[in-house]
PDB file of N, CA, C and O in Angstrom:
ATOM      1  N   MET A   1     -21.950  11.859-169.870  1.00  0.00           N
ATOM      2  CA  MET A   1     -22.417  12.417-168.556  1.00  0.00           C
ATOM      3  C   MET A   1     -22.902  11.225-167.823  1.00  0.00           C
ATOM      4  O   MET A   1     -22.474  11.081-166.678  1.00  0.00           O
ATOM      5  N   TYR A   2     -23.849  10.215-168.369  1.00  0.00           N
ATOM      6  CA  TYR A   2     -24.134   9.018-167.595  1.00  0.00           C
ATOM      7  C   TYR A   2     -23.163   8.351-167.060  1.00  0.00           C
ATOM      8  O   TYR A   2     -23.183   8.085-165.859  1.00  0.00           O
ATOM      9  N   GLU A   3     -22.017   7.923-167.980  1.00  0.00           N
ATOM     10  CA  GLU A   3     -20.797   7.088-167.711  1.00  0.00           C
ATOM     11  C   GLU A   3     -20.203   7.506-166.546  1.00  0.00           C
ATOM     12  O   GLU A   3     -20.049   6.680-165.647  1.00  0.00           O
ATOM     13  N   ASN A   4     -19.717   9.038-166.350  1.00  0.00           N
ATOM     14  CA  ASN A   4     -19.092   9.572-165.435  1.00  0.00           C
ATOM     15  C   ASN A   4     -19.905   9.358-163.944  1.00  0.00           C
ATOM     16  O   ASN A   4     -19.415   8.877-162.922  1.00  0.00           O
ATOM     17  N   HIS A   5     -21.061   9.777-164.104  1.00  0.00           N
ATOM     18  CA  HIS A   5     -21.992   9.534-162.907  1.00  0.00           C
ATOM     19  C   HIS A   5     -21.972   7.852-162.438  1.00  0.00           C
ATOM     20  O   HIS A   5     -21.961   7.545-161.246  1.00  0.00           O
ATOM     21  N   PHE A   6     -21.968   6.974-163.377  1.00  0.00           N
ATOM     22  CA  PHE A   6     -22.094   5.637-163.086  1.00  0.00           C
ATOM     23  C   PHE A   6     -20.481   5.163-162.495  1.00  0.00           C
ATOM     24  O   PHE A   6     -20.406   4.401-161.531  1.00  0.00           O
ATOM     25  N   HIS A   7     -19.583   5.546-162.983  1.00  0.00           N
ATOM     26  CA  HIS A   7     -18.301   5.327-162.685  1.00  0.00           C
ATOM     27  C   HIS A   7     -18.147   5.844-161.054  1.00  0.00           C
ATOM     28  O   HIS A   7     -17.737   5.073-160.186  1.00  0.00           O
ATOM     29  N   THR A   8     -18.476   7.041-160.814  1.00  0.00           N
ATOM     30  CA  THR A   8     -18.344   7.690-159.581  1.00  0.00           C
ATOM     31  C   THR A   8     -19.495   6.998-158.608  1.00  0.00           C
ATOM     32  O   THR A   8     -19.104   6.803-157.457  1.00  0.00           O
ATOM     33  N   SER A   9     -20.675   6.653-158.862  1.00  0.00           N
ATOM     34  CA  SER A   9     -21.273   5.636-158.264  1.00  0.00           C
ATOM     35  C   SER A   9     -20.644   4.333-157.653  1.00  0.00           C
ATOM     36  O   SER A   9     -20.715   3.899-156.503  1.00  0.00           O
ATOM     37  N   MET A  10     -20.008   3.839-158.758  1.00  0.00           N
ATOM     38  CA  MET A  10     -19.395   2.496-158.564  1.00  0.00           C
ATOM     39  C   MET A  10     -18.442   2.627-157.532  1.00  0.00           C
ATOM     40  O   MET A  10     -18.390   1.964-156.496  1.00  0.00           O
ATOM     41  N   LYS A  11     -17.599   3.651-157.944  1.00  0.00           N
ATOM     42  CA  LYS A  11     -16.357   3.824-156.750  1.00  0.00           C
ATOM     43  C   LYS A  11     -16.816   4.002-155.419  1.00  0.00           C
ATOM     44  O   LYS A  11     -16.151   3.600-154.465  1.00  0.00           O
ATOM     45  N   SER A  12     -18.053   4.654-155.271  1.00  0.00           N
ATOM     46  CA  SER A  12     -18.633   4.976-154.045  1.00  0.00           C
ATOM     47  C   SER A  12     -18.929   3.903-153.130  1.00  0.00           C
ATOM     48  O   SER A  12     -18.707   3.815-151.922  1.00  0.00           O
ATOM     49  N   ASN A  13     -19.688   2.787-154.258  1.00  0.00           N
ATOM     50  CA  ASN A  13     -20.196   1.710-153.662  1.00  0.00           C
ATOM     51  C   ASN A  13     -19.027   0.705-153.379  1.00  0.00           C
ATOM     52  O   ASN A  13     -19.203  -0.084-152.451  1.00  0.00           O
ATOM     53  N   ASN A  14     -17.912   0.652-154.046  1.00  0.00           N
ATOM     54  CA  ASN A  14     -16.723  -0.237-153.768  1.00  0.00           C
ATOM     55  C   ASN A  14     -16.237   0.351-152.416  1.00  0.00           C
ATOM     56  O   ASN A  14     -16.062  -0.471-151.517  1.00  0.00           O
ATOM     57  N   GLN A  15     -15.999   1.638-152.151  1.00  0.00           N
ATOM     58  CA  GLN A  15     -15.349   2.348-150.963  1.00  0.00           C
ATOM     59  C   GLN A  15     -16.375   1.961-149.724  1.00  0.00           C
ATOM     60  O   GLN A  15     -15.871   1.670-148.640  1.00  0.00           O
ATOM     61  N   SER A  16     -17.507   1.958-149.847  1.00  0.00           N
ATOM     62  CA  SER A  16     -18.637   1.510-148.800  1.00  0.00           C
ATOM     63  C   SER A  16     -18.456  -0.150-148.412  1.00  0.00           C
ATOM     64  O   SER A  16     -18.626  -0.666-147.307  1.00  0.00           O
ATOM     65  N   GLN A  17     -18.131  -0.686-149.452  1.00  0.00           N
ATOM     66  CA  GLN A  17     -18.033  -2.124-149.210  1.00  0.00           C
ATOM     67  C   GLN A  17     -16.834  -2.522-148.544  1.00  0.00           C
ATOM     68  O   GLN A  17     -16.762  -3.394-147.678  1.00  0.00           O
ATOM     69  N   GLN A  18     -15.853  -1.801-149.017  1.00  0.00           N
ATOM     70  CA  GLN A  18     -14.462  -1.978-148.092  1.00  0.00           C
ATOM     71  C   GLN A  18     -14.447  -1.679-146.918  1.00  0.00           C
ATOM     72  O   GLN A  18     -13.884  -2.409-146.103  1.00  0.00           O
ATOM     73  N   ALA A  19     -15.148  -0.383-146.515  1.00  0.00           N
ATOM     74  CA  ALA A  19     -15.234   0.082-145.226  1.00  0.00           C
ATOM     75  C   ALA A  19     -16.054  -0.974-144.370  1.00  0.00           C
ATOM     76  O   ALA A  19     -15.761  -1.193-143.194  1.00  0.00           O
ATOM     77  N   MET A  20     -17.021  -1.570-144.976  1.00  0.00           N
ATOM     78  CA  MET A  20     -17.818  -2.428-144.173  1.00  0.00           C
ATOM     79  C   MET A  20     -17.105  -3.796-143.899  1.00  0.00           C
ATOM     80  O   MET A  20     -17.177  -4.306-142.781  1.00  0.00           O
ATOM     81  N   ASN A  21     -16.463  -4.348-144.854  1.00  0.00           N
ATOM     82  CA  ASN A  21     -15.594  -5.369-144.720  1.00  0.00           C
ATOM     83  C   ASN A  21     -14.406  -5.034-143.653  1.00  0.00           C
ATOM     84  O   ASN A  21     -14.077  -5.851-142.794  1.00  0.00           O
ATOM     85  N   GLN A  22     -13.894  -3.963-143.768  1.00  0.00           N
ATOM     86  CA  GLN A  22     -13.059  -3.616-142.725  1.00  0.00           C
ATOM     87  C   GLN A  22     -13.476  -3.611-141.066  1.00  0.00           C
ATOM     88  O   GLN A  22     -12.767  -3.953-140.120  1.00  0.00           O
ATOM     89  N   ASN A  23     -14.838  -3.115-141.053  1.00  0.00           N
ATOM     90  CA  ASN A  23     -15.485  -3.009-139.869  1.00  0.00           C
ATOM     91  C   ASN A  23     -15.806  -4.433-139.623  1.00  0.00           C
ATOM     92  O   ASN A  23     -15.838  -4.630-138.408  1.00  0.00           O
ATOM     93  N   LEU A  24     -16.021  -5.355-140.216  1.00  0.00           N
ATOM     94  CA  LEU A  24     -16.512  -6.787-139.932  1.00  0.00           C
ATOM     95  C   LEU A  24     -15.135  -7.530-139.503  1.00  0.00           C
ATOM     96  O   LEU A  24     -15.095  -8.228-138.490  1.00  0.00           O
ATOM     97  N   VAL A  25     -13.953  -7.322-140.385  1.00  0.00           N
ATOM     98  CA  VAL A  25     -12.781  -7.787-139.626  1.00  0.00           C
ATOM     99  C   VAL A  25     -12.501  -7.288-138.361  1.00  0.00           C
ATOM    100  O   VAL A  25     -12.129  -8.145-137.559  1.00  0.00           O
ATOM    101  N   HIS A  26     -12.565  -6.264-137.993  1.00  0.00           N
ATOM    102  CA  HIS A  26     -12.624  -5.660-136.638  1.00  0.00           C
ATOM    103  C   HIS A  26     -13.486  -6.194-135.659  1.00  0.00           C
ATOM    104  O   HIS A  26     -13.137  -6.345-134.488  1.00  0.00           O
ATOM    105  N   LEU A  27     -14.613  -6.489-136.102  1.00  0.00           N
ATOM    106  CA  LEU A  27     -15.647  -7.106-135.231  1.00  0.00           C
ATOM    107  C   LEU A  27     -15.428  -8.516-134.941  1.00  0.00           C
ATOM    108  O   LEU A  27     -15.763  -8.954-133.840  1.00  0.00           O
ATOM    109  N   LEU A  28     -14.879  -9.298-135.851  1.00  0.00           N
ATOM    110  CA  LEU A  28     -14.933 -10.846-135.853  1.00  0.00           C
ATOM    111  C   LEU A  28     -14.217 -11.394-134.438  1.00  0.00           C
ATOM    112  O   LEU A  28     -14.839 -12.273-133.842  1.00  0.00           O
ATOM    113  N   PRO A  29     -13.272 -11.049-134.009  1.00  0.00           N
ATOM    114  CA  PRO A  29     -12.697 -11.427-132.835  1.00  0.00           C
ATOM    115  C   PRO A  29     -13.808 -11.524-131.563  1.00  0.00           C
ATOM    116  O   PRO A  29     -14.172 -12.502-130.910  1.00  0.00           O
ATOM    117  N   GLN A  30     -14.185 -10.136-131.488  1.00  0.00           N
ATOM    118  CA  GLN A  30     -15.265  -9.992-130.392  1.00  0.00           C
ATOM    119  C   GLN A  30     -16.308 -10.800-130.480  1.00  0.00           C
ATOM    120  O   GLN A  30     -16.817 -11.306-129.480  1.00  0.00           O
ATOM    121  N   LEU A  31     -16.774 -11.021-131.800  1.00  0.00           N
ATOM    122  CA  LEU A  31     -17.995 -11.935-132.218  1.00  0.00           C
ATOM    123  C   LEU A  31     -17.514 -13.524-131.652  1.00  0.00           C
ATOM    124  O   LEU A  31     -18.184 -14.217-130.887  1.00  0.00           O
ATOM    125  N   GLN A  32     -16.470 -13.810-132.115  1.00  0.00           N
ATOM    126  CA  GLN A  32     -16.054 -15.154-132.000  1.00  0.00           C
ATOM    127  C   GLN A  32     -16.140 -15.329-130.425  1.00  0.00           C
ATOM    128  O   GLN A  32     -16.755 -16.289-129.962  1.00  0.00           O
ATOM    129  N   GLN A  33     -15.626 -14.555-129.742  1.00  0.00           N
ATOM    130  CA  GLN A  33     -15.583 -14.617-128.345  1.00  0.00           C
ATOM    131  C   GLN A  33     -16.907 -14.714-127.744  1.00  0.00           C
ATOM    132  O   GLN A  33     -17.097 -15.539-126.850  1.00  0.00           O
ATOM    133  N   TYR A  34     -17.837 -13.950-128.149  1.00  0.00           N
ATOM    134  CA  TYR A  34     -19.146 -14.128-127.742  1.00  0.00           C
ATOM    135  C   TYR A  34     -19.886 -15.485-127.768  1.00  0.00           C
ATOM    136  O   TYR A  34     -20.521 -16.063-126.887  1.00  0.00           O
ATOM    137  N   CYS A  35     -19.583 -15.847-129.165  1.00  0.00           N
ATOM    138  CA  CYS A  35     -20.390 -17.217-129.753  1.00  0.00           C
ATOM    139  C   CYS A  35     -19.681 -18.363-128.970  1.00  0.00           C
ATOM    140  O   CYS A  35     -20.324 -19.384-128.728  1.00  0.00           O
ATOM    141  N   ARG A  36     -18.264 -18.235-128.522  1.00  0.00           N
ATOM    142  CA  ARG A  36     -17.733 -19.248-127.853  1.00  0.00           C
ATOM    143  C   ARG A  36     -18.433 -19.484-126.454  1.00  0.00           C
ATOM    144  O   ARG A  36     -18.656 -20.552-125.883  1.00  0.00           O
ATOM    145  N   TYR A  37     -18.731 -18.118-126.040  1.00  0.00           N
ATOM    146  CA  TYR A  37     -19.186 -17.801-124.640  1.00  0.00           C
ATOM    147  C   TYR A  37     -20.789 -18.498-124.722  1.00  0.00           C
ATOM    148  O   TYR A  37     -21.231 -19.159-123.783  1.00  0.00           O
ATOM    149  N   LEU A  38     -21.369 -18.310-125.654  1.00  0.00           N
ATOM    150  CA  LEU A  38     -22.938 -18.692-125.688  1.00  0.00           C
ATOM    151  C   LEU A  38     -22.862 -20.324-125.880  1.00  0.00           C
ATOM    152  O   LEU A  38     -23.586 -21.056-125.205  1.00  0.00           O
ATOM    153  N   SER A  39     -22.016 -20.798-126.765  1.00  0.00           N
ATOM    154  CA  SER A  39     -22.119 -22.291-126.931  1.00  0.00           C
ATOM    155  C   SER A  39     -21.449 -23.253-126.053  1.00  0.00           C
ATOM    156  O   SER A  39     -21.700 -24.456-125.984  1.00  0.00           O
ATOM    157  N   GLN A  40     -20.349 -22.437-125.222  1.00  0.00           N
ATOM    158  CA  GLN A  40     -19.556 -23.138-124.196  1.00  0.00           C
ATOM    159  C   GLN A  40     -18.742 -24.282-125.080  1.00  0.00           C
ATOM    160  O   GLN A  40     -18.371 -25.329-124.551  1.00  0.00           O
ATOM    161  N   ASN A  41     -18.516 -24.000-126.387  1.00  0.00           N
ATOM    162  CA  ASN A  41     -17.780 -25.074-126.914  1.00  0.00           C
ATOM    163  C   ASN A  41     -17.344 -24.207-128.222  1.00  0.00           C
ATOM    164  O   ASN A  41     -18.086 -23.448-128.846  1.00  0.00           O
ATOM    165  N   LYS A  42     -15.757 -24.530-128.543  1.00  0.00           N
ATOM    166  CA  LYS A  42     -15.214 -23.858-129.587  1.00  0.00           C
ATOM    167  C   LYS A  42     -15.543 -23.983-131.006  1.00  0.00           C
ATOM    168  O   LYS A  42     -15.523 -23.092-131.856  1.00  0.00           O
ATOM    169  N   TRP A  43     -15.830 -25.139-131.132  1.00  0.00           N
ATOM    170  CA  TRP A  43     -16.477 -25.599-132.632  1.00  0.00           C
ATOM    171  C   TRP A  43     -17.861 -25.010-132.889  1.00  0.00           C
ATOM    172  O   TRP A  43     -18.080 -24.398-133.935  1.00  0.00           O
ATOM    173  N   ASP A  44     -18.568 -25.140-132.186  1.00  0.00           N
ATOM    174  CA  ASP A  44     -20.202 -24.593-132.223  1.00  0.00           C
ATOM    175  C   ASP A  44     -19.837 -23.020-132.403  1.00  0.00           C
ATOM    176  O   ASP A  44     -20.173 -22.384-133.401  1.00  0.00           O
ATOM    177  N   GLY A  45     -19.221 -22.555-131.483  1.00  0.00           N
ATOM    178  CA  GLY A  45     -18.893 -21.070-131.374  1.00  0.00           C
ATOM    179  C   GLY A  45     -18.450 -20.358-132.867  1.00  0.00           C
ATOM    180  O   GLY A  45     -18.862 -19.310-133.363  1.00  0.00           O
ATOM    181  N   GLU A  46     -17.494 -21.293-133.364  1.00  0.00           N
ATOM    182  CA  GLU A  46     -16.981 -20.894-134.695  1.00  0.00           C
ATOM    183  C   GLU A  46     -18.023 -21.210-135.595  1.00  0.00           C
ATOM    184  O   GLU A  46     -18.026 -20.428-136.545  1.00  0.00           O
ATOM    185  N   ASP A  47     -18.811 -21.974-135.641  1.00  0.00           N
ATOM    186  CA  ASP A  47     -19.826 -22.306-136.580  1.00  0.00           C
ATOM    187  C   ASP A  47     -20.845 -20.986-136.448  1.00  0.00           C
ATOM    188  O   ASP A  47     -21.058 -20.295-137.444  1.00  0.00           O
ATOM    189  N   ILE A  48     -21.412 -20.702-135.264  1.00  0.00           N
ATOM    190  CA  ILE A  48     -22.479 -19.452-135.041  1.00  0.00           C
ATOM    191  C   ILE A  48     -21.591 -18.324-135.632  1.00  0.00           C
ATOM    192  O   ILE A  48     -22.179 -17.762-136.555  1.00  0.00           O
ATOM    193  N   ALA A  49     -20.468 -17.864-135.407  1.00  0.00           N
ATOM    194  CA  ALA A  49     -19.765 -16.926-135.860  1.00  0.00           C
ATOM    195  C   ALA A  49     -19.864 -16.771-137.344  1.00  0.00           C
ATOM    196  O   ALA A  49     -20.219 -15.711-137.859  1.00  0.00           O
ATOM    197  N   GLN A  50     -19.553 -17.813-138.008  1.00  0.00           N
ATOM    198  CA  GLN A  50     -19.349 -17.870-139.335  1.00  0.00           C
ATOM    199  C   GLN A  50     -20.849 -17.769-139.902  1.00  0.00           C
ATOM    200  O   GLN A  50     -20.963 -17.000-140.857  1.00  0.00           O
ATOM    201  N   GLU A  51     -21.954 -18.382-139.497  1.00  0.00           N
ATOM    202  CA  GLU A  51     -23.126 -18.123-139.966  1.00  0.00           C
ATOM    203  C   GLU A  51     -23.721 -16.731-139.768  1.00  0.00           C
ATOM    204  O   GLU A  51     -24.348 -16.167-140.665  1.00  0.00           O
ATOM    205  N   VAL A  52     -23.516 -16.227-138.635  1.00  0.00           N
ATOM    206  CA  VAL A  52     -23.911 -14.722-138.585  1.00  0.00           C
ATOM    207  C   VAL A  52     -23.186 -13.754-139.418  1.00  0.00           C
ATOM    208  O   VAL A  52     -23.791 -12.787-139.881  1.00  0.00           O
ATOM    209  N   ILE A  53     -21.774 -13.964-139.676  1.00  0.00           N
ATOM    210  CA  ILE A  53     -21.054 -13.188-140.593  1.00  0.00           C
ATOM    211  C   ILE A  53     -21.708 -13.153-142.049  1.00  0.00           C
ATOM    212  O   ILE A  53     -21.870 -12.161-142.761  1.00  0.00           O
ATOM    213  N   VAL A  54     -22.063 -14.568-142.332  1.00  0.00           N
ATOM    214  CA  VAL A  54     -22.659 -14.608-143.989  1.00  0.00           C
ATOM    215  C   VAL A  54     -23.963 -13.966-143.786  1.00  0.00           C
ATOM    216  O   VAL A  54     -24.253 -13.073-144.582  1.00  0.00           O
ATOM    217  N   LYS A  55     -24.951 -14.316-142.691  1.00  0.00           N
ATOM    218  CA  LYS A  55     -26.315 -13.417-142.827  1.00  0.00           C
ATOM    219  C   LYS A  55     -26.183 -11.993-142.859  1.00  0.00           C
ATOM    220  O   LYS A  55     -26.958 -11.296-143.513  1.00  0.00           O
ATOM    221  N   ALA A  56     -25.168 -11.494-142.134  1.00  0.00           N
ATOM    222  CA  ALA A  56     -25.081 -10.185-141.866  1.00  0.00           C
ATOM    223  C   ALA A  56     -24.561  -9.535-143.090  1.00  0.00           C
ATOM    224  O   ALA A  56     -24.888  -8.374-143.337  1.00  0.00           O
ATOM    225  N   LEU A  57     -23.709 -10.256-143.942  1.00  0.00           N
ATOM    226  CA  LEU A  57     -23.300  -9.597-145.279  1.00  0.00           C
ATOM    227  C   LEU A  57     -24.600  -9.735-146.350  1.00  0.00           C
ATOM    228  O   LEU A  57     -24.970  -8.785-147.039  1.00  0.00           O
ATOM    229  N   ASP A  58     -25.172 -10.933-146.377  1.00  0.00           N
ATOM    230  CA  ASP A  58     -26.343 -11.114-147.045  1.00  0.00           C
ATOM    231  C   ASP A  58     -27.523 -10.116-146.927  1.00  0.00           C
ATOM    232  O   ASP A  58     -28.005  -9.582-147.925  1.00  0.00           O
ATOM    233  N   ARG A  59     -28.019  -9.859-145.526  1.00  0.00           N
ATOM    234  CA  ARG A  59     -29.035  -9.172-145.326  1.00  0.00           C
ATOM    235  C   ARG A  59     -28.795  -7.705-145.041  1.00  0.00           C
ATOM    236  O   ARG A  59     -29.794  -6.999-145.182  1.00  0.00           O
ATOM    237  N   TYR A  60     -27.698  -7.108-144.676  1.00  0.00           N
ATOM    238  CA  TYR A  60     -27.339  -5.993-144.240  1.00  0.00           C
ATOM    239  C   TYR A  60     -26.086  -5.279-145.014  1.00  0.00           C
ATOM    240  O   TYR A  60     -25.294  -4.504-144.478  1.00  0.00           O
ATOM    241  N   SER A  61     -26.064  -5.703-146.408  1.00  0.00           N
ATOM    242  CA  SER A  61     -24.911  -5.373-147.393  1.00  0.00           C
ATOM    243  C   SER A  61     -25.234  -3.841-147.665  1.00  0.00           C
ATOM    244  O   SER A  61     -24.309  -3.045-147.829  1.00  0.00           O
ATOM    245  N   GLN A  62     -26.485  -3.466-147.707  1.00  0.00           N
ATOM    246  CA  GLN A  62     -26.788  -2.223-148.138  1.00  0.00           C
ATOM    247  C   GLN A  62     -26.897  -1.122-147.106  1.00  0.00           C
ATOM    248  O   GLN A  62     -27.191   0.047-147.352  1.00  0.00           O
ATOM    249  N   LYS A  63     -26.621  -1.644-145.909  1.00  0.00           N
ATOM    250  CA  LYS A  63     -26.743  -0.658-144.784  1.00  0.00           C
ATOM    251  C   LYS A  63     -25.361  -0.046-144.555  1.00  0.00           C
ATOM    252  O   LYS A  63     -24.315  -0.620-144.860  1.00  0.00           O
ATOM    253  N   ASP A  64     -25.444   1.254-143.951  1.00  0.00           N
ATOM    254  CA  ASP A  64     -24.107   1.778-143.645  1.00  0.00           C
ATOM    255  C   ASP A  64     -23.164   1.112-142.744  1.00  0.00           C
ATOM    256  O   ASP A  64     -21.986   1.041-143.093  1.00  0.00           O
ATOM    257  N   GLU A  65     -23.517   0.648-141.701  1.00  0.00           N
ATOM    258  CA  GLU A  65     -22.847   0.053-140.565  1.00  0.00           C
ATOM    259  C   GLU A  65     -23.543  -1.343-139.811  1.00  0.00           C
ATOM    260  O   GLU A  65     -24.602  -1.324-139.185  1.00  0.00           O
ATOM    261  N   ILE A  66     -22.823  -2.344-139.996  1.00  0.00           N
ATOM    262  CA  ILE A  66     -23.136  -3.575-139.070  1.00  0.00           C
ATOM    263  C   ILE A  66     -22.518  -3.245-137.635  1.00  0.00           C
ATOM    264  O   ILE A  66     -21.294  -3.177-137.528  1.00  0.00           O
ATOM    265  N   THR A  67     -23.349  -3.037-136.526  1.00  0.00           N
ATOM    266  CA  THR A  67     -22.891  -2.798-135.359  1.00  0.00           C
ATOM    267  C   THR A  67     -22.569  -4.261-134.457  1.00  0.00           C
ATOM    268  O   THR A  67     -23.052  -5.360-134.731  1.00  0.00           O
ATOM    269  N   PRO A  68     -21.790  -4.015-133.513  1.00  0.00           N
ATOM    270  CA  PRO A  68     -21.782  -5.219-132.565  1.00  0.00           C
ATOM    271  C   PRO A  68     -22.894  -5.734-131.896  1.00  0.00           C
ATOM    272  O   PRO A  68     -22.917  -6.924-131.581  1.00  0.00           O
ATOM    273  N   ALA A  69     -23.878  -4.931-131.624  1.00  0.00           N
ATOM    274  CA  ALA A  69     -25.085  -5.156-131.123  1.00  0.00           C
ATOM    275  C   ALA A  69     -25.830  -6.264-132.068  1.00  0.00           C
ATOM    276  O   ALA A  69     -26.321  -7.353-131.772  1.00  0.00           O
ATOM    277  N   LEU A  70     -25.733  -5.597-133.277  1.00  0.00           N
ATOM    278  CA  LEU A  70     -26.611  -6.534-134.224  1.00  0.00           C
ATOM    279  C   LEU A  70     -26.024  -7.866-134.476  1.00  0.00           C
ATOM    280  O   LEU A  70     -26.768  -8.824-134.686  1.00  0.00           O
ATOM    281  N   LEU A  71     -24.708  -7.993-134.467  1.00  0.00           N
ATOM    282  CA  LEU A  71     -24.028  -9.288-134.710  1.00  0.00           C
ATOM    283  C   LEU A  71     -24.291 -10.183-133.409  1.00  0.00           C
ATOM    284  O   LEU A  71     -24.506 -11.391-133.512  1.00  0.00           O
ATOM    285  N   LYS A  72     -24.263  -9.563-132.266  1.00  0.00           N
ATOM    286  CA  LYS A  72     -24.373 -10.383-130.961  1.00  0.00           C
ATOM    287  C   LYS A  72     -25.952 -10.960-131.093  1.00  0.00           C
ATOM    288  O   LYS A  72     -26.266 -12.147-130.992  1.00  0.00           O
ATOM    289  N   ARG A  73     -26.858  -9.849-131.339  1.00  0.00           N
ATOM    290  CA  ARG A  73     -28.175 -10.633-131.156  1.00  0.00           C
ATOM    291  C   ARG A  73     -28.641 -11.416-132.400  1.00  0.00           C
ATOM    292  O   ARG A  73     -29.649 -12.114-132.290  1.00  0.00           O
ATOM    293  N   MET A  74     -28.025 -11.358-133.505  1.00  0.00           N
ATOM    294  CA  MET A  74     -28.218 -12.350-134.620  1.00  0.00           C
ATOM    295  C   MET A  74     -27.527 -13.847-134.072  1.00  0.00           C
ATOM    296  O   MET A  74     -28.037 -14.947-134.285  1.00  0.00           O
ATOM    297  N   ALA A  75     -26.305 -13.618-133.353  1.00  0.00           N
ATOM    298  CA  ALA A  75     -25.590 -14.830-132.612  1.00  0.00           C
ATOM    299  C   ALA A  75     -26.517 -15.470-131.753  1.00  0.00           C
ATOM    300  O   ALA A  75     -26.723 -16.683-131.787  1.00  0.00           O
ATOM    301  N   TYR A  76     -27.091 -14.666-130.969  1.00  0.00           N
ATOM    302  CA  TYR A  76     -28.004 -15.371-129.965  1.00  0.00           C
ATOM    303  C   TYR A  76     -29.071 -15.933-130.376  1.00  0.00           C
ATOM    304  O   TYR A  76     -29.356 -17.035-129.908  1.00  0.00           O
ATOM    305  N   ASN A  77     -29.962 -15.289-131.394  1.00  0.00           N
ATOM    306  CA  ASN A  77     -30.972 -15.779-131.893  1.00  0.00           C
ATOM    307  C   ASN A  77     -30.478 -17.081-132.713  1.00  0.00           C
ATOM    308  O   ASN A  77     -31.315 -17.983-132.697  1.00  0.00           O
ATOM    309  N   PHE A  78     -29.504 -17.316-133.300  1.00  0.00           N
ATOM    310  CA  PHE A  78     -28.963 -18.243-134.120  1.00  0.00           C
ATOM    311  C   PHE A  78     -28.885 -19.431-133.152  1.00  0.00           C
ATOM    312  O   PHE A  78     -29.465 -20.498-133.350  1.00  0.00           O
ATOM    313  N   TRP A  79     -28.196 -19.182-132.196  1.00  0.00           N
ATOM    314  CA  TRP A  79     -27.963 -20.397-130.992  1.00  0.00           C
ATOM    315  C   TRP A  79     -28.998 -20.678-130.581  1.00  0.00           C
ATOM    316  O   TRP A  79     -29.104 -21.895-130.427  1.00  0.00           O
ATOM    317  N   ILE A  80     -30.079 -19.980-130.245  1.00  0.00           N
ATOM    318  CA  ILE A  80     -31.329 -20.333-129.794  1.00  0.00           C
ATOM    319  C   ILE A  80     -32.098 -21.243-130.671  1.00  0.00           C
ATOM    320  O   ILE A  80     -32.657 -22.261-130.263  1.00  0.00           O
ATOM    321  N   ASP A  81     -32.100 -20.856-131.816  1.00  0.00           N
ATOM    322  CA  ASP A  81     -32.915 -21.834-132.837  1.00  0.00           C
ATOM    323  C   ASP A  81     -32.131 -23.253-132.824  1.00  0.00           C
ATOM    324  O   ASP A  81     -32.722 -24.330-132.733  1.00  0.00           O
ATOM    325  N   THR A  82     -30.568 -23.102-132.937  1.00  0.00           N
ATOM    326  CA  THR A  82     -29.746 -24.199-132.825  1.00  0.00           C
ATOM    327  C   THR A  82     -30.203 -25.225-131.776  1.00  0.00           C
ATOM    328  O   THR A  82     -30.312 -26.400-132.126  1.00  0.00           O
ATOM    329  N   ILE A  83     -30.470 -24.872-130.552  1.00  0.00           N
ATOM    330  CA  ILE A  83     -30.552 -25.650-129.309  1.00  0.00           C
ATOM    331  C   ILE A  83     -32.207 -26.094-129.512  1.00  0.00           C
ATOM    332  O   ILE A  83     -32.545 -27.208-129.110  1.00  0.00           O
ATOM    333  N   ARG A  84     -33.023 -25.365-130.023  1.00  0.00           N
ATOM    334  CA  ARG A  84     -34.443 -25.886-130.330  1.00  0.00           C
ATOM    335  C   ARG A  84     -34.511 -27.022-131.206  1.00  0.00           C
ATOM    336  O   ARG A  84     -35.291 -27.951-130.998  1.00  0.00           O
ATOM    337  N   LYS A  85     -33.547 -26.968-132.396  1.00  0.00           N
ATOM    338  CA  LYS A  85     -33.465 -28.033-133.257  1.00  0.00           C
ATOM    339  C   LYS A  85     -33.061 -29.344-132.711  1.00  0.00           C
ATOM    340  O   LYS A  85     -33.564 -30.418-133.038  1.00  0.00           O
ATOM    341  N   ARG A  86     -32.026 -29.155-131.776  1.00  0.00           N
ATOM    342  CA  ARG A  86     -31.525 -30.431-131.184  1.00  0.00           C
ATOM    343  C   ARG A  86     -32.607 -31.139-130.206  1.00  0.00           C
ATOM    344  O   ARG A  86     -32.331 -32.201-129.646  1.00  0.00           O
TER     345      ARG A  86
END
């Protein structure tokens, strides 16, 4: 009985992970465009988008959905931190 529950739980987690990955793939072009707008530079924009995706996957992997607003806020904060460091 425990094995059956474990396998069902694993399938559910895998499906949830796949749905989140598809959501991120769908949101990536929009995030990249926003990051290029923030930085006014293609290279910095790509770096920001990449860092935001990594952080979102690391910190919000247990959440149901990563929203565009969350990604944009993370990008904005990352860009502000980058400017302050320079």
